[in-house]
Structures are given as C-alpha cells and as structure tokens.
VEXGUDREN-121326 format. One record per residue (C-alpha): residue in three letters; x, y, z. Coordinates in Angstrom, 3 decimals, decimal comma, padded with zeros to 6 digits. Each point is the difference from the previous one (the first is absolute). Example, Ala and Ser with C-alpha at 12.3 -4.5 7.8 and 13.67 -1.06 7.14 Angstrom:
<rs>
+-----+----------+----------+----------+
|   r |     east |    north |       up |
+-----+----------+----------+----------+
| ALA |  012,300 | -004,500 |  007,800 |
| SER |  001,370 |  003,440 | -000,660 |
+-----+----------+----------+----------+
</rs>
This chain:
<rs>
+-----+----------+----------+----------+
|   r |     east |    north |       up |
+-----+----------+----------+----------+
| MET |  019,193 | -053,824 |  057,460 |
| ARG |  001,546 |  003,177 |  002,010 |
| LEU |  002,776 |  000,581 | -002,678 |
| ALA | -003,211 | -000,280 | -002,203 |
| LEU | -001,593 |  002,511 |  002,039 |
| LEU |  002,763 |  002,248 |  000,468 |
| THR |  000,857 |  000,236 | -003,406 |
| ALA | -003,687 |  001,065 | -001,367 |
| ALA |  000,273 |  003,227 |  002,926 |
| LEU |  003,157 |  001,116 | -001,489 |
| LEU | -001,542 |  000,255 | -003,793 |
| ALA | -003,112 |  002,134 |  002,115 |
| THR |  002,113 |  002,387 |  001,594 |
| ALA |  002,306 |  000,051 | -002,594 |
| PRO | -000,143 |  003,210 | -003,006 |
| ALA | -001,173 | -000,205 | -002,793 |
| VAL |  001,798 | -000,269 | -003,021 |
| ALA | -000,888 |  002,989 | -002,835 |
| ALA | -000,642 | -000,864 | -003,484 |
| GLY |  003,041 | -000,017 | -001,940 |
| LEU | -000,566 |  002,162 | -004,420 |
| THR |  003,368 | -000,741 | -001,751 |
| ILE |  001,260 |  002,369 | -001,507 |
| GLU | -000,126 |  000,396 | -004,251 |
| PRO |  000,570 |  002,447 | -002,650 |
| ILE | -003,820 |  001,072 | -001,495 |
| THR | -000,314 |  002,757 | -002,661 |
| ILE | -001,041 |  002,666 |  000,176 |
| THR | -001,868 |  002,227 | -002,741 |
| GLU |  001,340 |  003,620 |  000,160 |
| TRP | -002,527 |  002,857 | -000,092 |
| LYS | -000,185 |  003,745 | -001,028 |
| ALA | -002,209 |  002,979 |  000,326 |
| VAL | -000,873 |  001,695 | -002,230 |
| TYR | -003,088 |  002,471 | -000,177 |
| GLY | -002,756 | -001,000 | -002,625 |
| ARG | -002,423 |  002,089 | -001,209 |
| ILE | -003,838 | -000,603 | -000,189 |
| GLU | -000,961 |  000,415 | -003,557 |
| ALA | -003,342 | -000,819 | -002,088 |
| ARG |  000,845 | -002,865 | -002,717 |
| ASP | -002,128 |  002,059 | -002,856 |
| LEU |  000,365 |  004,106 | -000,089 |
| VAL | -003,078 |  001,461 | -002,176 |
| PRO | -000,805 |  002,836 | -000,926 |
| ALA | -003,116 |  001,391 | -000,423 |
| ARG | -000,091 |  002,646 | -002,598 |
| SER | -003,086 |  002,572 | -001,897 |
| ARG | -000,376 | -001,344 | -004,063 |
| ILE | -001,886 |  003,589 | -000,130 |
| GLY |  001,632 |  003,773 |  000,763 |
| GLY | -002,520 |  002,162 |  001,748 |
| ILE | -000,880 |  000,426 |  004,090 |
| VAL |  000,566 | -001,918 |  002,095 |
| ILE | -003,755 |  000,619 |  001,966 |
| ASP |  000,042 | -003,196 |  001,853 |
| LEU |  002,328 | -001,115 |  002,096 |
| LEU | -001,734 | -003,396 |  001,911 |
| VAL |  004,172 | -001,742 |  001,847 |
| THR |  002,232 |  001,293 |  002,587 |
| GLU |  003,762 | -001,685 |  000,553 |
| GLY | -000,557 | -003,398 |  001,857 |
| ASP | -003,578 | -000,617 | -001,685 |
| GLU | -000,594 | -004,085 | -001,465 |
| VAL | -001,892 |  000,419 | -003,187 |
| LYS | -000,849 | -002,900 | -002,395 |
| ALA |  000,034 | -000,447 | -003,718 |
| GLY | -001,951 |  002,065 | -001,760 |
| ASP | -000,698 |  002,410 |  003,128 |
| ARG | -000,748 |  003,422 | -000,909 |
| ILE |  002,736 |  002,143 |  001,502 |
| ALA | -000,195 |  003,403 | -002,013 |
| THR | -001,988 |  001,998 | -002,972 |
| VAL |  001,145 |  002,067 | -001,970 |
| ARG | -002,080 |  002,391 | -001,984 |
| ASP |  000,583 |  002,282 | -003,184 |
| ASP | -002,785 |  002,232 | -000,529 |
| LYS |  001,599 |  000,084 | -003,904 |
| ILE | -001,806 | -003,237 | -000,465 |
| GLU | -003,009 |  001,141 |  000,803 |
| PHE | -000,330 |  002,064 | -002,886 |
| GLN |  001,456 | -001,896 | -002,086 |
| ILE | -003,694 | -002,490 |  001,237 |
| ALA | -002,069 |  003,538 | -001,062 |
| SER |  002,070 |  000,520 | -003,362 |
| TYR | -000,085 | -003,671 | -001,147 |
| ASP | -004,600 |  000,135 |  001,444 |
| ALA | -000,302 |  003,031 | -002,359 |
| GLN |  001,799 | -001,250 | -002,990 |
| LEU | -001,916 | -003,341 |  000,541 |
| ARG | -003,278 |  002,020 | -000,364 |
| ALA |  000,462 |  001,918 | -003,011 |
| LEU |  001,233 | -003,402 | -001,815 |
| GLU | -003,347 | -001,312 |  001,189 |
| ALA | -001,671 |  002,665 | -001,462 |
| GLN |  002,028 | -000,480 | -003,302 |
| LEU | -000,591 | -003,675 |  000,138 |
| ALA | -003,877 |  000,683 |  000,634 |
| ARG | -000,245 |  002,629 | -003,299 |
| ALA |  002,185 | -003,177 | -002,248 |
| GLN | -002,968 | -001,796 |  000,970 |
| SER | -002,053 |  002,397 | -000,835 |
| GLU |  001,524 |  000,178 | -003,178 |
| LEU | -000,174 | -003,288 | -000,692 |
| GLU | -003,166 | -000,942 |  000,568 |
| ARG | -001,046 |  002,902 | -002,070 |
| GLY |  002,386 | -001,013 | -003,035 |
| GLN | -001,363 | -003,295 |  000,020 |
| SER | -002,877 |  000,859 | -000,414 |
| LEU |  000,758 |  002,308 | -003,204 |
| VAL |  002,001 | -003,704 | -001,182 |
| ASP | -002,742 | -001,634 |  000,384 |
| LYS | -002,720 |  002,887 | -001,709 |
| GLY |  003,570 | -000,019 | -002,804 |
| ILE | -000,145 |  003,795 |  000,642 |
| ALA |  003,586 | -000,548 |  001,417 |
| THR |  002,795 | -002,193 | -001,210 |
| THR |  001,845 | -002,672 |  001,847 |
| GLN |  002,947 |  002,106 |  000,323 |
| ARG | -000,863 |  001,728 |  001,601 |
| LEU | -001,912 | -001,760 |  003,007 |
| ASP |  003,686 | -001,812 | -000,464 |
| GLN |  001,671 |  003,481 |  001,136 |
| LEU | -003,319 |  000,210 |  003,447 |
| ARG |  001,386 | -003,867 |  000,759 |
| THR |  002,640 |  001,077 |  000,101 |
| ASP | -000,492 |  002,905 |  002,467 |
| VAL | -001,709 | -002,117 |  002,380 |
| ASP |  003,052 | -001,583 |  000,347 |
| VAL |  002,494 |  002,651 |  000,069 |
| ALA | -001,938 |  001,251 |  002,550 |
| LEU | -000,442 | -003,395 |  002,031 |
| ASN |  003,820 | -001,392 |  000,406 |
| GLN |  001,009 |  004,342 |  001,600 |
| ILE | -003,184 | -000,811 |  002,006 |
| ALA |  002,285 | -003,526 |  000,957 |
| SER |  003,431 |  001,683 | -000,613 |
| THR | -001,530 |  002,930 |  002,543 |
| GLN | -001,071 | -002,292 |  002,992 |
| ALA |  003,560 | -001,604 | -000,062 |
| GLN |  001,696 |  002,816 |  000,354 |
| ARG | -002,911 |  000,897 |  002,889 |
| SER |  000,734 | -003,598 |  001,450 |
| VAL |  003,785 |  000,647 |  000,429 |
| VAL | -000,453 |  003,190 |  001,718 |
| VAL | -002,701 | -001,402 |  002,396 |
| GLN |  002,453 | -002,970 |  000,750 |
| GLN |  002,614 |  002,958 |  000,945 |
| GLY | -002,710 |  001,520 |  002,384 |
| GLN |  000,118 | -003,540 |  001,547 |
| GLU |  003,819 | -000,186 |  000,112 |
| GLY | -000,577 |  002,283 |  002,282 |
| ALA | -000,377 | -001,982 |  003,107 |
| VAL |  003,553 | -001,186 |  000,937 |
| LEU |  000,230 | -003,662 |  001,592 |
| ALA |  001,678 | -001,877 |  001,119 |
| PRO |  002,265 | -002,476 | -001,526 |
| ALA |  000,863 | -003,106 |  003,081 |
| ASP | -000,844 | -000,771 |  003,365 |
| GLY |  002,301 |  001,590 |  002,091 |
| ARG |  000,234 |  003,134 |  002,617 |
| VAL |  000,193 |  003,994 | -001,251 |
| LEU |  003,814 |  000,385 |  000,381 |
| THR |  000,591 |  003,724 | -001,019 |
| VAL | -002,942 |  002,526 | -001,547 |
| PRO |  002,108 |  002,648 | -001,373 |
| VAL | -003,323 |  002,404 | -001,439 |
| THR | -002,313 |  001,950 |  002,039 |
| ARG | -003,807 |  000,235 | -000,788 |
| GLY |  000,084 |  003,513 | -002,500 |
| ALA |  003,300 | -001,247 | -001,562 |
| VAL |  000,560 |  000,053 | -003,908 |
| VAL |  001,329 | -002,959 | -001,171 |
| MET |  001,087 | -001,398 | -003,276 |
| PRO | -000,721 | -003,088 | -001,907 |
| GLY |  002,114 | -002,878 |  001,062 |
| GLU |  000,142 |  001,901 |  003,570 |
| GLN |  001,334 | -002,055 |  002,683 |
| ILE | -003,577 |  000,547 |  003,320 |
| ALA |  001,234 | -002,549 |  002,000 |
| SER |  002,785 | -003,067 |  000,302 |
| LEU | -001,530 | -003,057 |  001,308 |
| GLY |  001,761 | -003,061 |  002,032 |
| GLY | -001,367 | -003,073 | -000,230 |
| GLY |  000,793 | -003,790 | -001,043 |
| GLY |  001,012 | -000,473 |  004,029 |
| PHE |  003,218 |  000,964 |  001,628 |
| PHE |  003,021 | -000,782 |  000,267 |
| LEU |  003,629 |  000,646 |  002,101 |
| ARG |  002,808 |  001,512 | -003,190 |
| LEU |  003,690 | -000,325 |  001,091 |
| ALA |  003,515 |  001,528 | -000,481 |
| ILE |  002,434 | -002,551 |  000,909 |
| PRO |  003,525 |  000,511 | -000,057 |
| GLU |  001,979 | -001,429 | -003,526 |
| ARG |  002,521 | -001,989 |  002,463 |
| HIS | -002,599 | -002,532 |  001,073 |
| SER | -001,344 | -000,932 | -003,934 |
| ALA |  001,599 | -002,977 |  000,262 |
| SER | -001,828 | -001,276 |  003,475 |
| LEU | -003,692 |  001,260 | -001,699 |
| VAL | -002,281 | -002,848 | -000,277 |
| GLN | -003,416 |  000,677 | -001,045 |
| GLY | -002,603 | -001,940 |  002,168 |
| ALA |  002,351 |  000,946 |  002,811 |
| SER | -001,846 |  000,233 |  003,296 |
| ILE | -000,279 |  004,003 |  000,831 |
| LYS | -000,186 |  001,403 |  003,498 |
| ILE | -002,136 |  002,998 |  000,184 |
| THR | -000,572 |  002,633 |  003,209 |
| GLY | -002,318 |  002,080 |  000,368 |
| ASP | -002,438 |  002,234 |  002,529 |
| GLY |  001,455 | -003,160 |  002,930 |
| GLN | -000,666 | -002,727 | -001,842 |
| GLU |  001,854 | -002,241 | -002,578 |
| LEU | -001,091 | -001,657 | -003,144 |
| THR |  001,082 | -001,847 | -002,464 |
| GLY |  000,122 |  000,344 | -003,383 |
| ARG |  001,579 | -002,036 | -003,294 |
| MET |  002,485 |  001,999 | -002,612 |
| ALA | -001,653 | -000,091 | -002,892 |
| LYS |  002,019 |  001,223 | -003,160 |
| ILE |  002,936 |  001,433 |  000,312 |
| TYR |  000,965 |  002,328 | -002,434 |
| PRO |  003,049 | -000,505 | -002,305 |
| GLN |  000,856 |  003,341 | -000,683 |
| ILE |  002,382 |  001,992 |  002,503 |
| ASP | -001,147 |  003,301 |  000,941 |
| ASN |  002,197 |  002,051 |  001,801 |
| GLY |  002,522 | -002,244 |  001,746 |
| ARG | -003,067 | -001,977 |  000,803 |
| VAL | -002,467 | -003,398 | -001,153 |
| VAL | -003,944 |  000,854 |  000,481 |
| ALA | -001,700 | -002,813 |  000,633 |
| ASP | -003,970 | -000,179 |  001,532 |
| VAL | -001,072 | -001,679 |  002,273 |
| GLU | -003,577 | -001,315 |  000,326 |
| VAL | -001,387 |  000,022 |  003,925 |
| GLU | -003,285 | -001,538 |  001,341 |
| GLY | -001,714 |  002,493 |  002,341 |
| LEU |  001,979 |  003,259 | -000,798 |
| ASP | -001,139 |  003,618 |  000,788 |
| SER | -000,694 |  001,455 | -002,759 |
| ALA | -001,557 |  003,115 |  001,713 |
| PHE |  003,160 |  002,900 | -001,011 |
| VAL |  001,196 | -000,771 | -003,784 |
| ASP |  004,038 |  000,265 | -000,101 |
| ALA |  000,383 | -000,345 |  003,922 |
| ARG |  002,817 | -002,344 |  000,886 |
| VAL | -000,018 | -002,881 |  001,960 |
| LEU |  003,219 | -001,996 |  001,681 |
| VAL |  000,774 | -003,200 | -001,743 |
| GLU |  002,753 | -002,751 |  000,262 |
| VAL |  001,319 | -001,209 | -002,913 |
| PRO |  002,322 | -003,264 | -000,100 |
| VAL |  002,800 |  001,278 | -001,291 |
| GLY |  002,079 | -003,081 |  000,267 |
| GLU |  000,959 | -003,255 |  002,853 |
| ARG |  002,809 | -000,427 |  002,655 |
| GLN |  000,855 | -003,358 |  002,197 |
| GLY | -000,224 |  000,774 |  003,621 |
| ILE | -000,567 | -001,569 |  004,214 |
| VAL | -003,472 |  000,868 |  000,729 |
| VAL | -001,252 | -001,098 |  004,403 |
| PRO | -003,578 |  000,223 |  001,228 |
| ARG | -000,531 |  002,858 |  001,923 |
| GLU | -001,350 | -001,456 |  002,933 |
| ALA |  003,816 | -001,004 | -000,040 |
| VAL |  001,698 |  002,986 |  000,393 |
| THR | -000,362 |  001,017 |  003,130 |
| THR |  002,000 |  003,772 |  001,158 |
| ARG |  001,221 |  000,924 |  002,849 |
| SER |  001,810 |  003,540 |  001,414 |
| GLY | -000,922 |  001,069 | -004,010 |
| ILE |  001,752 | -002,924 | -001,762 |
| ASP | -001,107 | -003,115 | -001,764 |
| PHE |  000,162 | -002,868 |  001,428 |
| VAL | -000,717 | -004,358 | -002,036 |
| SER |  000,773 | -002,867 |  002,618 |
| VAL |  002,333 | -002,432 | -002,060 |
| MET |  000,219 | -003,814 |  000,817 |
| ARG |  003,673 | -000,559 |  001,239 |
| ASP | -000,216 | -003,756 |  001,844 |
| GLY | -002,709 | -000,049 |  000,091 |
| GLN | -000,999 |  003,290 |  001,811 |
| PRO | -001,137 |  003,036 | -001,158 |
| VAL |  002,478 |  002,509 | -000,606 |
| ALA | -001,194 |  003,720 | -000,025 |
| ARG |  002,215 |  001,735 | -003,092 |
| ALA |  000,089 |  003,648 | -000,524 |
| VAL | -001,646 |  000,929 | -003,713 |
| VAL | -000,021 |  002,611 | -002,818 |
| LEU | -003,779 | -000,147 | -001,388 |
| GLY | -001,458 |  001,233 | -003,593 |
| GLU | -003,085 |  001,190 | -000,212 |
| PRO | -002,980 | -002,190 | -000,499 |
| LEU | -001,237 | -001,931 | -003,036 |
| VAL | -002,150 |  001,362 | -003,234 |
| GLY | -002,804 | -002,057 |  000,906 |
| ASP |  000,772 | -001,422 |  003,000 |
| ALA |  000,167 |  001,884 |  003,653 |
| GLY |  000,775 | -003,871 |  001,823 |
| LYS |  003,628 |  000,732 | -001,148 |
| LEU |  003,405 |  001,618 |  000,700 |
| GLU |  002,881 | -000,128 | -002,400 |
| VAL |  003,133 | -000,576 |  002,137 |
| LEU |  002,692 |  002,608 | -002,062 |
| THR |  002,864 | -000,925 |  002,526 |
| GLY |  000,207 | -002,793 |  003,375 |
| LEU | -001,041 | -002,835 | -001,672 |
| SER |  000,940 | -003,176 | -003,120 |
| ALA | -001,371 | -002,352 | -002,283 |
| GLY |  000,193 | -003,639 |  002,727 |
| ASP | -001,360 |  001,999 |  003,437 |
| VAL | -002,518 | -000,665 |  001,963 |
| VAL | -002,358 |  002,089 |  001,591 |
| ALA | -001,438 | -000,957 |  003,305 |
| LEU | -003,623 |  001,354 | -000,806 |
| PRO | -002,461 |  000,411 |  003,547 |
+-----+----------+----------+----------+
</rs>
C-alpha cells in the first residue's frame, strides 16, 4: 500500500511531457505578388446620332446611369428649317389637291351632261392621284427629318457608370462622335503575369487580393492565349471588389508553382535574443534547436515554414 501511494505521489509531482508532432514534408504553394488593374467588363461609348451643338449635358464622370437614360441633347438648327420647308410644301400640295378634286367634280358633272369626254375625266382623276402621292411623299420626308431631330437625344446604351465625358455644353459634334464612355457589366481584375509562369497558371485557381486593408479571394476566370509584351493576360473575378476607381491597381498574389517544405505551428517557435528555437524531442526530453524561419504560409497564418534546422522525422514538442 505504501509503495502504491509513493508511486502516485511521484507521478503527480513529475513535469508533464509535452505533446509531440512528427515532422513530414508537405506541399507548399508558391505565390507571386503582381499588380492587377480594376477594369469594367464592358466599355460602351455613347455617341451622337446627328451633328450639331450640345445644348444639354446631364451627366458627369462617376454618375450611375440606366440603359435608355438621356445623358445629353444635340440640336441641329437646320432641322427646324427643313421641317418648316416641308410644312410649306405640304400646304401647297394640299391646295393643289383641293383644286384637282374640284376640277374632277366639275368634269364629272360635265360628263354626266354629255359636254365633256371620258378621256378628260380620266386626266382629272390622274391629277388627283398625283397630288395625293406627292403629299404622301412629302409627309414621309418630313417624318425622316422629324426623326432626325428626335435623335438629338443621346441615350445611355447600357447600365453602368460614366467613366469619361470628352465634350462640354456648347460644343459642336459630328454624327457618331463620342459624348461619353460607360463602364458596365460588372468589374474584374486584369493581370499581366510574366510568361515564365504561364505553365503554372490554372483557370479557376484561387487568387488572393489585398486592397484597402482587407483581403479578398478571387477566381482566375480566363487566361488569354496571346502573350502581350512578354506577359500573360488573365482576368480574375472577385466578389466585393471596390470599383470606386476604374484602372486602379490592386496587389494580387497568384499561385505559380508548388514545392516541398517543412512547416511547424507558430506556437512551437520561441524567440530568445533574436534567435528562433523549436523544441525537438531527444530521449524523451525536449531539446531546443535553433531554426531559420520563412514567411508565414499564405492563407494559414498559424503555420511557419522552417528553412533550416529541422528534418523529416523529427518530433517537435508542442506546448
């Protein structure tokens, strides 16, 4: 009984043996830091359909617009004169039509009395038909000019944000000239990665984005096959991307390869006098061993890579 009590007392007073972690190499993803540029998916110009003077400009850079919103008005003073000219022609043709119809009625009465011939009556009917056709033609021409005047309203071609407005109120513009450019369809990051990493790029890979003090995760949506100036162009889709500034540069970390390495939990490392130590089990006892550490693993700040000082199979003591 005394021996059992003595053994229990010794176990209670003995120091606790730290838990051990057997070191095995793991696959570590190599990341490369590059800058991505925020771009609009669709860059659509809003153009003037007629030439004239910009009499009204309703948007400025940064405004949000919907498809069909009027963003400017272009006026061509010649259109009003053309409409007035067609109105005068219509009045003259209507007077000719009224006279031709009156002559037709008179000719019909003469034919009924046997005074005029049927040939003369056919000629009068033809005059009425000619007047009607001339009126229809002039009305169609007038409608074309009226439509041109209505096309002076410059409409937003799509939903989006106004990026540039290269004209001012009172400026003279030509047909087809750009009044504003719109960015729509959402925003994404465009990367330009050195071509030596092209073989390591995988469409759909996860991308780390750092901006405005926060970290976001994106997806490599498209890798373009044409290399531009020694760089591979790729698009990254990001949820919650700040699109306040288009063409802004954002720091991005892209996976470009893999390698084998040794990692330990951060709590297994102690620092004394500027030197990092890891406790390794030797004959059941923890022994401090100096190590050289790398950067924290991307996406797992709780682990550190050990560059030198540990080997596969070592047992690290954990607190």
